[in-house]
KEPAVO-895710 format. One record per residue (C-alpha): residue in three letters; x, y, z; residue number from 0. Coordinates in steps of 0.2 Angstrom, whole numbers, plus 5000, padded with zeros to 4 digits. Layout:
% KEPAVO-895710
ALA | X | Y | Z | NUM
...
% end
This chain:
% KEPAVO-895710
MET | 4977 | 4861 | 4955 | 0
VAL | 4984 | 4874 | 4944 | 1
LYS | 4972 | 4879 | 4929 | 2
LYS | 4981 | 4879 | 4911 | 3
ILE | 4973 | 4890 | 4899 | 4
PHE | 4978 | 4890 | 4880 | 5
TRP | 4973 | 4904 | 4866 | 6
SER | 4982 | 4907 | 4849 | 7
ILE | 4990 | 4922 | 4845 | 8
SER | 4998 | 4921 | 4826 | 9
GLY | 4998 | 4902 | 4827 | 10
LEU | 5008 | 4901 | 4843 | 11
ALA | 5001 | 4893 | 4858 | 12
ILE | 5004 | 4903 | 4876 | 13
LEU | 5004 | 4895 | 4891 | 14
VAL | 4996 | 4903 | 4907 | 15
SER | 4996 | 4898 | 4924 | 16
SER | 4980 | 4906 | 4933 | 17
TYR | 4990 | 4910 | 4949 | 18
TYR | 5006 | 4918 | 4943 | 19
ALA | 5007 | 4933 | 4933 | 20
THR | 5019 | 4925 | 4921 | 21
LEU | 5020 | 4922 | 4901 | 22
ALA | 5031 | 4909 | 4891 | 23
SER | 5045 | 4919 | 4881 | 24
ILE | 5040 | 4924 | 4862 | 25
SER | 5053 | 4936 | 4859 | 26
PRO | 5072 | 4939 | 4859 | 27
VAL | 5081 | 4940 | 4876 | 28
VAL | 5081 | 4955 | 4886 | 29
ALA | 5093 | 4951 | 4902 | 30
LEU | 5089 | 4960 | 4919 | 31
ASN | 5102 | 4971 | 4917 | 32
PHE | 5093 | 4978 | 4902 | 33
SER | 5077 | 4982 | 4911 | 34
VAL | 5086 | 4989 | 4927 | 35
GLY | 5096 | 4999 | 4917 | 36
GLU | 5093 | 5016 | 4907 | 37
PRO | 5081 | 5007 | 4894 | 38
GLY | 5071 | 5001 | 4908 | 39
ILE | 5069 | 5009 | 4925 | 40
ASN | 5086 | 5017 | 4925 | 41
ALA | 5092 | 5010 | 4941 | 42
ARG | 5109 | 5006 | 4936 | 43
ARG | 5113 | 5025 | 4937 | 44
LEU | 5108 | 5025 | 4956 | 45
HIS | 5120 | 5010 | 4960 | 46
GLU | 5135 | 5020 | 4954 | 47
PRO | 5144 | 5035 | 4960 | 48
PRO | 5140 | 5048 | 4966 | 49
TYR | 5122 | 5040 | 4972 | 50
ASN | 5129 | 5023 | 4978 | 51
LEU | 5111 | 5017 | 4982 | 52
LEU | 5110 | 4997 | 4983 | 53
GLY | 5096 | 4995 | 4995 | 54
ARG | 5108 | 4994 | 5010 | 55
LYS | 5099 | 4992 | 5028 | 56
ILE | 5081 | 4993 | 5019 | 57
ALA | 5070 | 4979 | 5022 | 58
ILE | 5057 | 4973 | 5009 | 59
GLY | 5045 | 4957 | 5007 | 60
GLN | 5039 | 4945 | 4998 | 61
VAL | 5024 | 4934 | 4998 | 62
GLU | 5019 | 4921 | 4986 | 63
ILE | 5014 | 4904 | 4984 | 64
GLY | 5031 | 4897 | 4986 | 65
ARG | 5048 | 4904 | 4992 | 66
PRO | 5065 | 4907 | 4986 | 67
GLY | 5079 | 4896 | 4992 | 68
LYS | 5091 | 4901 | 5007 | 69
PHE | 5109 | 4896 | 5009 | 70
GLY | 5112 | 4884 | 5023 | 71
LEU | 5094 | 4880 | 5023 | 72
ASP | 5090 | 4873 | 5005 | 73
LYS | 5101 | 4865 | 4993 | 74
ALA | 5093 | 4879 | 4979 | 75
GLY | 5102 | 4892 | 4990 | 76
SER | 5118 | 4883 | 4988 | 77
LEU | 5115 | 4882 | 4970 | 78
ASN | 5111 | 4901 | 4968 | 79
GLN | 5120 | 4911 | 4982 | 80
ALA | 5118 | 4928 | 4972 | 81
ILE | 5100 | 4927 | 4978 | 82
ALA | 5102 | 4927 | 4995 | 83
PRO | 5085 | 4932 | 5006 | 84
ARG | 5087 | 4938 | 5024 | 85
ALA | 5074 | 4926 | 5030 | 86
VAL | 5061 | 4913 | 5024 | 87
PHE | 5045 | 4907 | 5031 | 88
PHE | 5030 | 4898 | 5030 | 89
ARG | 5015 | 4908 | 5032 | 90
ASP | 5019 | 4913 | 5050 | 91
ARG | 5033 | 4902 | 5055 | 92
PRO | 5051 | 4898 | 5050 | 93
ALA | 5051 | 4888 | 5034 | 94
ALA | 5058 | 4870 | 5034 | 95
SER | 5073 | 4864 | 5025 | 96
GLU | 5069 | 4859 | 5007 | 97
GLU | 5049 | 4863 | 5008 | 98
ASN | 5039 | 4876 | 4997 | 99
LEU | 5054 | 4880 | 4986 | 100
ASP | 5046 | 4889 | 4969 | 101
ASN | 5055 | 4892 | 4955 | 102
HIS | 5044 | 4907 | 4951 | 103
ALA | 5048 | 4914 | 4969 | 104
ILE | 5066 | 4912 | 4966 | 105
GLN | 5066 | 4922 | 4949 | 106
VAL | 5056 | 4936 | 4957 | 107
ALA | 5068 | 4936 | 4972 | 108
GLY | 5081 | 4938 | 4959 | 109
VAL | 5074 | 4953 | 4950 | 110
MET | 5073 | 4961 | 4968 | 111
ILE | 5089 | 4957 | 4977 | 112
GLY | 5100 | 4947 | 4963 | 113
GLU | 5118 | 4951 | 4966 | 114
ASP | 5125 | 4942 | 4952 | 115
LYS | 5137 | 4952 | 4939 | 116
LYS | 5127 | 4946 | 4924 | 117
LEU | 5109 | 4948 | 4933 | 118
ARG | 5110 | 4961 | 4945 | 119
GLY | 5093 | 4965 | 4953 | 120
VAL | 5087 | 4983 | 4957 | 121
ALA | 5091 | 4983 | 4976 | 122
PRO | 5104 | 4969 | 4978 | 123
LYS | 5108 | 4974 | 4996 | 124
ALA | 5092 | 4976 | 5002 | 125
ASN | 5085 | 4964 | 5015 | 126
LEU | 5071 | 4952 | 5008 | 127
TYR | 5059 | 4942 | 5020 | 128
ALA | 5050 | 4930 | 5010 | 129
SER | 5034 | 4920 | 5016 | 130
ALA | 5027 | 4905 | 5007 | 131
VAL | 5008 | 4902 | 5009 | 132
GLY | 5007 | 4885 | 5001 | 133
SER | 4996 | 4876 | 4990 | 134
PHE | 4979 | 4881 | 4986 | 135
ALA | 4973 | 4865 | 4992 | 136
SER | 4980 | 4869 | 5011 | 137
GLY | 4975 | 4886 | 5012 | 138
GLY | 4966 | 4903 | 5005 | 139
GLN | 4965 | 4921 | 5008 | 140
ALA | 4965 | 4919 | 5027 | 141
GLN | 4982 | 4910 | 5026 | 142
GLU | 4988 | 4923 | 5013 | 143
CYS | 4984 | 4937 | 5024 | 144
LEU | 4993 | 4929 | 5040 | 145
ALA | 5009 | 4927 | 5028 | 146
SER | 5008 | 4945 | 5023 | 147
GLN | 5006 | 4951 | 5041 | 148
HIS | 5020 | 4940 | 5047 | 149
VAL | 5031 | 4947 | 5032 | 150
ALA | 5026 | 4966 | 5037 | 151
LEU | 5031 | 4963 | 5055 | 152
GLN | 5049 | 4958 | 5052 | 153
ASN | 5065 | 4969 | 5054 | 154
SER | 5056 | 4975 | 5070 | 155
GLY | 5040 | 4981 | 5060 | 156
ASP | 5052 | 4992 | 5049 | 157
LEU | 5049 | 4985 | 5032 | 158
ARG | 5045 | 4997 | 5018 | 159
ALA | 5037 | 4988 | 5004 | 160
ILE | 5029 | 4970 | 5000 | 161
ASN | 5028 | 4962 | 4983 | 162
PHE | 5014 | 4951 | 4977 | 163
SER | 5018 | 4942 | 4961 | 164
PHE | 5003 | 4931 | 4964 | 165
GLY | 4984 | 4932 | 4967 | 166
GLU | 4969 | 4923 | 4970 | 167
SER | 4955 | 4919 | 4958 | 168
LEU | 4937 | 4927 | 4959 | 169
GLU | 4931 | 4908 | 4957 | 170
ARG | 4939 | 4904 | 4974 | 171
ASP | 4932 | 4918 | 4982 | 172
SER | 4918 | 4913 | 4995 | 173
ARG | 4907 | 4928 | 4992 | 174
ASP | 4891 | 4926 | 4983 | 175
GLU | 4893 | 4934 | 4965 | 176
ALA | 4911 | 4940 | 4971 | 177
LYS | 4917 | 4955 | 4961 | 178
LEU | 4933 | 4967 | 4962 | 179
ASP | 4924 | 4979 | 4973 | 180
GLY | 4938 | 4979 | 4987 | 181
LYS | 4928 | 4967 | 4999 | 182
ALA | 4937 | 4951 | 4996 | 183
LEU | 4946 | 4946 | 5014 | 184
LEU | 4964 | 4947 | 5006 | 185
THR | 4960 | 4964 | 4999 | 186
GLU | 4955 | 4972 | 5015 | 187
CYS | 4969 | 4963 | 5024 | 188
ILE | 4981 | 4970 | 5011 | 189
ASP | 4974 | 4989 | 5014 | 190
TRP | 4972 | 4987 | 5034 | 191
SER | 4991 | 4980 | 5034 | 192
ALA | 4997 | 4994 | 5022 | 193
ARG | 4990 | 5007 | 5036 | 194
VAL | 4994 | 5000 | 5051 | 195
HIS | 5011 | 4993 | 5047 | 196
ASP | 5016 | 5007 | 5036 | 197
THR | 5022 | 4997 | 5020 | 198
LEU | 5018 | 4999 | 5003 | 199
TYR | 5012 | 4984 | 4994 | 200
VAL | 5014 | 4983 | 4976 | 201
ILE | 5003 | 4970 | 4967 | 202
ALA | 5005 | 4961 | 4951 | 203
GLY | 4991 | 4966 | 4938 | 204
ASN | 4980 | 4954 | 4928 | 205
GLN | 4984 | 4946 | 4912 | 206
GLY | 4977 | 4933 | 4901 | 207
ARG | 4960 | 4925 | 4904 | 208
GLY | 4955 | 4918 | 4920 | 209
GLY | 4970 | 4927 | 4930 | 210
ILE | 4973 | 4933 | 4948 | 211
PRO | 4962 | 4948 | 4951 | 212
ILE | 4962 | 4946 | 4971 | 213
PRO | 4970 | 4959 | 4979 | 214
THR | 4971 | 4969 | 4963 | 215
ASP | 4957 | 4979 | 4968 | 216
HIS | 4965 | 4986 | 4984 | 217
PHE | 4966 | 5004 | 4987 | 218
ASN | 4982 | 5008 | 4997 | 219
GLY | 4996 | 5001 | 4987 | 220
ILE | 5002 | 5000 | 4968 | 221
THR | 4995 | 4989 | 4955 | 222
THR | 5008 | 4987 | 4941 | 223
ALA | 5005 | 4982 | 4921 | 224
TYR | 5020 | 4977 | 4911 | 225
SER | 5028 | 4984 | 4897 | 226
THR | 5038 | 4978 | 4882 | 227
LYS | 5053 | 4983 | 4873 | 228
ARG | 5051 | 4994 | 4858 | 229
GLN | 5065 | 5004 | 4849 | 230
GLY | 5077 | 4999 | 4860 | 231
LYS | 5067 | 5004 | 4877 | 232
PHE | 5054 | 4997 | 4888 | 233
ILE | 5039 | 5009 | 4882 | 234
LYS | 5024 | 4999 | 4876 | 235
VAL | 5011 | 4992 | 4887 | 236
ASP | 5012 | 4973 | 4882 | 237
PHE | 4996 | 4965 | 4874 | 238
ALA | 4993 | 4952 | 4888 | 239
ASN | 4989 | 4965 | 4902 | 240
LEU | 4972 | 4964 | 4905 | 241
SER | 4968 | 4982 | 4909 | 242
SER | 4959 | 4989 | 4893 | 243
PHE | 4940 | 4993 | 4893 | 244
PRO | 4928 | 4978 | 4892 | 245
GLN | 4924 | 4979 | 4874 | 246
GLY | 4922 | 4965 | 4859 | 247
ILE | 4922 | 4947 | 4861 | 248
GLY | 4932 | 4947 | 4877 | 249
ARG | 4921 | 4960 | 4886 | 250
SER | 4915 | 4948 | 4899 | 251
THR | 4931 | 4942 | 4904 | 252
ILE | 4940 | 4957 | 4903 | 253
ALA | 4925 | 4966 | 4915 | 254
ARG | 4927 | 4952 | 4928 | 255
GLU | 4947 | 4955 | 4928 | 256
ILE | 4947 | 4974 | 4931 | 257
ASN | 4940 | 4984 | 4946 | 258
PHE | 4921 | 4985 | 4948 | 259
GLY | 4914 | 5002 | 4944 | 260
ASP | 4924 | 5018 | 4938 | 261
ARG | 4939 | 5014 | 4949 | 262
ARG | 4955 | 5011 | 4939 | 263
ALA | 4966 | 4996 | 4944 | 264
ILE | 4983 | 5001 | 4936 | 265
SER | 4994 | 5013 | 4945 | 266
LEU | 5010 | 5011 | 4935 | 267
VAL | 5019 | 5002 | 4921 | 268
ALA | 5037 | 4992 | 4923 | 269
PRO | 5046 | 4982 | 4912 | 270
GLY | 5040 | 4963 | 4912 | 271
SER | 5043 | 4956 | 4894 | 272
GLN | 5058 | 4943 | 4891 | 273
ILE | 5067 | 4946 | 4908 | 274
GLU | 5080 | 4934 | 4909 | 275
VAL | 5082 | 4928 | 4928 | 276
TYR | 5090 | 4913 | 4936 | 277
ASN | 5080 | 4897 | 4940 | 278
GLN | 5080 | 4886 | 4954 | 279
LYS | 5095 | 4876 | 4948 | 280
GLY | 5105 | 4892 | 4945 | 281
LYS | 5102 | 4893 | 4926 | 282
SER | 5097 | 4909 | 4917 | 283
GLU | 5080 | 4908 | 4908 | 284
ARG | 5069 | 4921 | 4900 | 285
THR | 5051 | 4925 | 4907 | 286
SER | 5038 | 4938 | 4905 | 287
GLY | 5024 | 4946 | 4915 | 288
THR | 5019 | 4957 | 4928 | 289
SER | 5026 | 4945 | 4941 | 290
PHE | 5042 | 4952 | 4934 | 291
ALA | 5036 | 4971 | 4933 | 292
ALA | 5030 | 4972 | 4951 | 293
PRO | 5047 | 4967 | 4958 | 294
HIS | 5056 | 4981 | 4949 | 295
ILE | 5044 | 4993 | 4958 | 296
THR | 5046 | 4985 | 4975 | 297
ALA | 5065 | 4984 | 4976 | 298
SER | 5066 | 5003 | 4969 | 299
VAL | 5057 | 5007 | 4985 | 300
ALA | 5073 | 5001 | 4994 | 301
LEU | 5084 | 5012 | 4983 | 302
LEU | 5075 | 5027 | 4987 | 303
GLN | 5072 | 5023 | 5006 | 304
GLU | 5091 | 5020 | 5008 | 305
HIS | 5093 | 5039 | 5000 | 306
GLY | 5079 | 5045 | 5014 | 307
ASP | 5088 | 5037 | 5028 | 308
ARG | 5104 | 5043 | 5023 | 309
ASN | 5098 | 5061 | 5023 | 310
ILE | 5088 | 5059 | 5040 | 311
SER | 5103 | 5050 | 5047 | 312
GLN | 5113 | 5067 | 5042 | 313
SER | 5099 | 5079 | 5050 | 314
LEU | 5097 | 5089 | 5033 | 315
PRO | 5085 | 5101 | 5032 | 316
ASN | 5067 | 5095 | 5024 | 317
TRP | 5070 | 5077 | 5028 | 318
SER | 5061 | 5069 | 5042 | 319
LEU | 5053 | 5051 | 5046 | 320
ASP | 5039 | 5056 | 5035 | 321
ALA | 5051 | 5050 | 5020 | 322
ARG | 5047 | 5032 | 5026 | 323
ARG | 5028 | 5035 | 5024 | 324
HIS | 5020 | 5024 | 5011 | 325
GLU | 5009 | 5036 | 5005 | 326
VAL | 5023 | 5047 | 5002 | 327
MET | 5032 | 5033 | 4992 | 328
LYS | 5016 | 5030 | 4982 | 329
ALA | 5015 | 5049 | 4977 | 330
VAL | 5032 | 5050 | 4973 | 331
LEU | 5033 | 5034 | 4962 | 332
LEU | 5018 | 5039 | 4953 | 333
ASN | 5022 | 5057 | 4950 | 334
SER | 5040 | 5054 | 4943 | 335
ALA | 5033 | 5041 | 4930 | 336
ASP | 5038 | 5044 | 4912 | 337
LYS | 5023 | 5048 | 4899 | 338
ILE | 5029 | 5060 | 4886 | 339
GLN | 5047 | 5061 | 4881 | 340
GLU | 5057 | 5078 | 4884 | 341
GLN | 5061 | 5088 | 4869 | 342
GLY | 5075 | 5096 | 4877 | 343
ASP | 5068 | 5112 | 4883 | 344
GLY | 5062 | 5106 | 4900 | 345
LEU | 5045 | 5108 | 4897 | 346
LEU | 5041 | 5090 | 4899 | 347
LEU | 5050 | 5089 | 4916 | 348
ASP | 5064 | 5079 | 4909 | 349
MET | 5054 | 5063 | 4905 | 350
GLU | 5065 | 5050 | 4897 | 351
ARG | 5051 | 5041 | 4886 | 352
THR | 5035 | 5042 | 4878 | 353
VAL | 5024 | 5027 | 4884 | 354
LEU | 5012 | 5019 | 4872 | 355
SER | 4997 | 5010 | 4875 | 356
GLU | 4993 | 4994 | 4867 | 357
LYS | 4985 | 5002 | 4852 | 358
ASN | 5000 | 5014 | 4851 | 359
GLN | 4990 | 5029 | 4860 | 360
THR | 5001 | 5040 | 4872 | 361
TRP | 4995 | 5047 | 4889 | 362
LEU | 4990 | 5064 | 4880 | 363
ASP | 4976 | 5054 | 4870 | 364
SER | 4970 | 5046 | 4887 | 365
ASP | 4953 | 5051 | 4897 | 366
ALA | 4965 | 5053 | 4912 | 367
TYR | 4973 | 5067 | 4903 | 368
LYS | 4956 | 5075 | 4896 | 369
ASN | 4944 | 5072 | 4911 | 370
PRO | 4948 | 5078 | 4929 | 371
ARG | 4937 | 5065 | 4936 | 372
VAL | 4949 | 5052 | 4929 | 373
PRO | 4965 | 5053 | 4938 | 374
LEU | 4973 | 5036 | 4930 | 375
ASP | 4974 | 5029 | 4912 | 376
ILE | 4967 | 5012 | 4913 | 377
GLU | 4982 | 5003 | 4904 | 378
MET | 4996 | 5014 | 4911 | 379
GLY | 4991 | 5022 | 4927 | 380
THR | 5002 | 5038 | 4928 | 381
GLY | 5015 | 5031 | 4916 | 382
HIS | 5031 | 5020 | 4917 | 383
LEU | 5042 | 5018 | 4931 | 384
ASN | 5059 | 5029 | 4932 | 385
VAL | 5068 | 5026 | 4949 | 386
PHE | 5080 | 5039 | 4943 | 387
ARG | 5066 | 5052 | 4941 | 388
GLY | 5059 | 5044 | 4957 | 389
TYR | 5076 | 5049 | 4966 | 390
GLN | 5076 | 5067 | 4958 | 391
GLN | 5057 | 5068 | 4964 | 392
PHE | 5060 | 5063 | 4982 | 393
SER | 5078 | 5073 | 4983 | 394
GLY | 5067 | 5089 | 4982 | 395
GLY | 5064 | 5086 | 5001 | 396
GLN | 5047 | 5089 | 5012 | 397
TYR | 5039 | 5106 | 5010 | 398
ALA | 5023 | 5109 | 5021 | 399
PRO | 5011 | 5123 | 5018 | 400
GLU | 5018 | 5135 | 5029 | 401
PHE | 5034 | 5137 | 5018 | 402
LEU | 5035 | 5143 | 5001 | 403
ALA | 5039 | 5126 | 4990 | 404
PRO | 5052 | 5124 | 4977 | 405
ALA | 5048 | 5117 | 4960 | 406
ILE | 5050 | 5099 | 4965 | 407
ALA | 5046 | 5092 | 4982 | 408
TRP | 5034 | 5082 | 4992 | 409
ASP | 5026 | 5083 | 5008 | 410
TYR | 5015 | 5071 | 5021 | 411
ASN | 5002 | 5081 | 5031 | 412
GLN | 4983 | 5080 | 5035 | 413
VAL | 4968 | 5090 | 5032 | 414
LYS | 4951 | 5092 | 5041 | 415
VAL | 4934 | 5089 | 5032 | 416
GLY | 4927 | 5103 | 5023 | 417
ASN | 4945 | 5112 | 5023 | 418
TYR | 4960 | 5113 | 5013 | 419
GLN | 4980 | 5114 | 5013 | 420
ASP | 4987 | 5127 | 5000 | 421
TYR | 5005 | 5125 | 4994 | 422
TYR | 5011 | 5140 | 4987 | 423
LEU | 5026 | 5138 | 4974 | 424
LYS | 5040 | 5150 | 4978 | 425
GLN | 5044 | 5154 | 4958 | 426
PRO | 5033 | 5158 | 4944 | 427
LEU | 5030 | 5144 | 4932 | 428
GLU | 5034 | 5144 | 4914 | 429
ALA | 5021 | 5145 | 4902 | 430
GLY | 5020 | 5130 | 4891 | 431
SER | 5028 | 5119 | 4903 | 432
TYR | 5019 | 5105 | 4912 | 433
ALA | 5015 | 5102 | 4929 | 434
ALA | 5014 | 5084 | 4938 | 435
ILE | 5005 | 5083 | 4955 | 436
SER | 5001 | 5067 | 4964 | 437
LEU | 4990 | 5064 | 4979 | 438
ALA | 4988 | 5047 | 4988 | 439
TRP | 4979 | 5043 | 5004 | 440
ASP | 4972 | 5027 | 5013 | 441
ARG | 4955 | 5018 | 5013 | 442
LEU | 4951 | 5015 | 5031 | 443
VAL | 4949 | 4997 | 5034 | 444
LEU | 4949 | 4991 | 5053 | 445
LEU | 4952 | 4972 | 5061 | 446
ASN | 4937 | 4964 | 5068 | 447
ASP | 4950 | 4958 | 5082 | 448
ARG | 4940 | 4946 | 5092 | 449
ASN | 4954 | 4941 | 5104 | 450
ARG | 4962 | 4958 | 5105 | 451
ASN | 4979 | 4954 | 5103 | 452
ASP | 4981 | 4968 | 5089 | 453
LYS | 4985 | 4955 | 5075 | 454
TYR | 4976 | 4946 | 5062 | 455
ASP | 4970 | 4928 | 5066 | 456
VAL | 4963 | 4915 | 5054 | 457
GLU | 4945 | 4917 | 5055 | 458
GLU | 4944 | 4935 | 5060 | 459
THR | 4937 | 4948 | 5048 | 460
PHE | 4940 | 4966 | 5043 | 461
LEU | 4928 | 4981 | 5042 | 462
ASP | 4928 | 4993 | 5027 | 463
ARG | 4926 | 5010 | 5034 | 464
GLY | 4926 | 5018 | 5015 | 465
LEU | 4937 | 5030 | 5007 | 466
ASN | 4937 | 5049 | 5012 | 467
ASN | 4936 | 5061 | 4996 | 468
LEU | 4949 | 5072 | 4993 | 469
ASP | 4953 | 5083 | 4978 | 470
LEU | 4967 | 5091 | 4970 | 471
TYR | 4969 | 5107 | 4962 | 472
LEU | 4982 | 5119 | 4953 | 473
LEU | 4977 | 5137 | 4955 | 474
PRO | 4984 | 5154 | 4952 | 475
ALA | 4992 | 5160 | 4968 | 476
ASN | 4979 | 5174 | 4971 | 477
GLU | 4964 | 5164 | 4967 | 478
SER | 4953 | 5158 | 4982 | 479
SER | 4939 | 5148 | 4973 | 480
ASP | 4942 | 5129 | 4967 | 481
LEU | 4931 | 5133 | 4952 | 482
ARG | 4943 | 5144 | 4945 | 483
ASN | 4958 | 5132 | 4943 | 484
ILE | 4969 | 5128 | 4929 | 485
CYS | 4968 | 5110 | 4930 | 486
SER | 4961 | 5098 | 4944 | 487
SER | 4959 | 5080 | 4949 | 488
ASN | 4942 | 5075 | 4957 | 489
SER | 4939 | 5057 | 4956 | 490
PHE | 4923 | 5050 | 4967 | 491
GLU | 4930 | 5033 | 4969 | 492
ASP | 4950 | 5032 | 4968 | 493
SER | 4962 | 5034 | 4982 | 494
VAL | 4974 | 5043 | 4971 | 495
GLU | 4971 | 5060 | 4962 | 496
HIS | 4984 | 5065 | 4948 | 497
ILE | 4986 | 5081 | 4938 | 498
PHE | 4996 | 5082 | 4922 | 499
CYS | 4993 | 5098 | 4914 | 500
LYS | 5001 | 5112 | 4904 | 501
ILE | 5003 | 5129 | 4912 | 502
PRO | 4992 | 5140 | 4901 | 503
GLU | 5003 | 5158 | 4906 | 504
THR | 5020 | 5162 | 4915 | 505
GLY | 5015 | 5166 | 4933 | 506
ARG | 5013 | 5161 | 4952 | 507
TYR | 5003 | 5145 | 4956 | 508
LYS | 4998 | 5135 | 4972 | 509
ILE | 4993 | 5118 | 4974 | 510
ARG | 4977 | 5115 | 4985 | 511
VAL | 4973 | 5098 | 4994 | 512
TYR | 4954 | 5099 | 4998 | 513
TYR | 4945 | 5087 | 5009 | 514
ARG | 4928 | 5088 | 5001 | 515
HIS | 4917 | 5073 | 5008 | 516
GLN | 4919 | 5062 | 5024 | 517
LEU | 4916 | 5044 | 5025 | 518
ASN | 4925 | 5040 | 5041 | 519
ASP | 4938 | 5050 | 5051 | 520
PRO | 4936 | 5069 | 5051 | 521
ILE | 4954 | 5071 | 5048 | 522
GLN | 4963 | 5062 | 5033 | 523
PHE | 4983 | 5060 | 5032 | 524
TYR | 4990 | 5061 | 5014 | 525
GLY | 5005 | 5059 | 5003 | 526
LEU | 5009 | 5073 | 4990 | 527
ALA | 5023 | 5075 | 4976 | 528
TRP | 5024 | 5089 | 4964 | 529
TRP | 5036 | 5093 | 4950 | 530
THR | 5035 | 5109 | 4940 | 531
LYS | 5046 | 5119 | 4930 | 532
SER | 5050 | 5137 | 4936 | 533
LYS | 5053 | 5152 | 4924 | 534
GLU | 5071 | 5154 | 4923 | 535
% end
């Protein structure tokens, strides 16, 4: 049974479903075209010439309680042919006609692949594979893991991102005194699948009370908060996101809905307030929540991956199959996020908005900006999704440490324990400009594969081998010691390091990825993205 929780805000009763990250509408209409356009994630610009990116031939996935309709299989598919998934399933088998259809799943799919001219999705030509896990009465985390694995294996195993706009309550977890420590079966499953199937999981974050915390405590994907519109743009973290410090009268509830310990949950913010979408009957309606922020990110991966595949097929320099790696996509999306609006001099890396926390603070007010041991802001992560900036970041191409690096680029590489990789920037950086650098790597989760079929089966479990500790530094080019860095990010707990800092003086610099502490393998693979401003 779905739990219903009420609370009062300015005399209005707001209804929240405990397993869907979605809120009732309480403010003026914001069409999907608005959130996908320049006021939101700026994907419309990529749809048009000269970019012409629509997600063609890119496979993405969706896992939820129910599924969207499919034309030729369901009546709902006939009512709304603008939302056309490539294939639909019930867990790990083909979906039966008219079964497990769900309005929420249809709305989420519309954000990703909707082709209607009025409410066009982020990646309308992407191939969506969607699986329904069914009601809680007939399943749980094991069945949800099974469905996730099945989706990840579609398109001959080449599926670039999977959307989770649902989750499990801690109250349903079978562990004694369960907490958000990454140890739930579904959380470990997500981290295992991300690495083994090389797909980027995008997870809707918590909101309201009695939310959907599992698997928001994963390591290897992206968890999102959602923004609302202010001054004509999506710039403010909505009040309903459970991503603040556990303080005040609600501190005990908040503490159970955010990650255990010092590790931060939110990676990125995306539009999610008053999004207009089509429902199961083909009618438009408004809805809000992280459920609708997550698919903005998932489908953005399809746009960037179409761009990457196009460059790879043309054998362009500095492009390889590494562009498909989930660690690279994660680093690119996080590093290109908006934080502080550009003032016209390029010093703030052409960012298009200033993002505000619930209490109207900016990223420069956060402990993530001030404390090198905190890579992510607790409410914003690295900032607000901007897929056009993601395109610019990705377009810089891949540069390995043995080459002098341009101001904007990325890399997929490896580092041995006790050693480092140095990336020397070719041109001097301008004093007063900012540098944004993001590093992403995986927690190592193994499958206890009892029948040795290389697949998860219900009743099997996972083994958490832990997270190796990598650190990130920006150093003067002629400096050898980490201690004399310009800025650094050296969290003990996170699978992300992120630097956003001001360059003190014009000069040559280098980026260092250092493998400080080993918990599993002696070699660690990683994705790295950087965006700096060279002195002209």
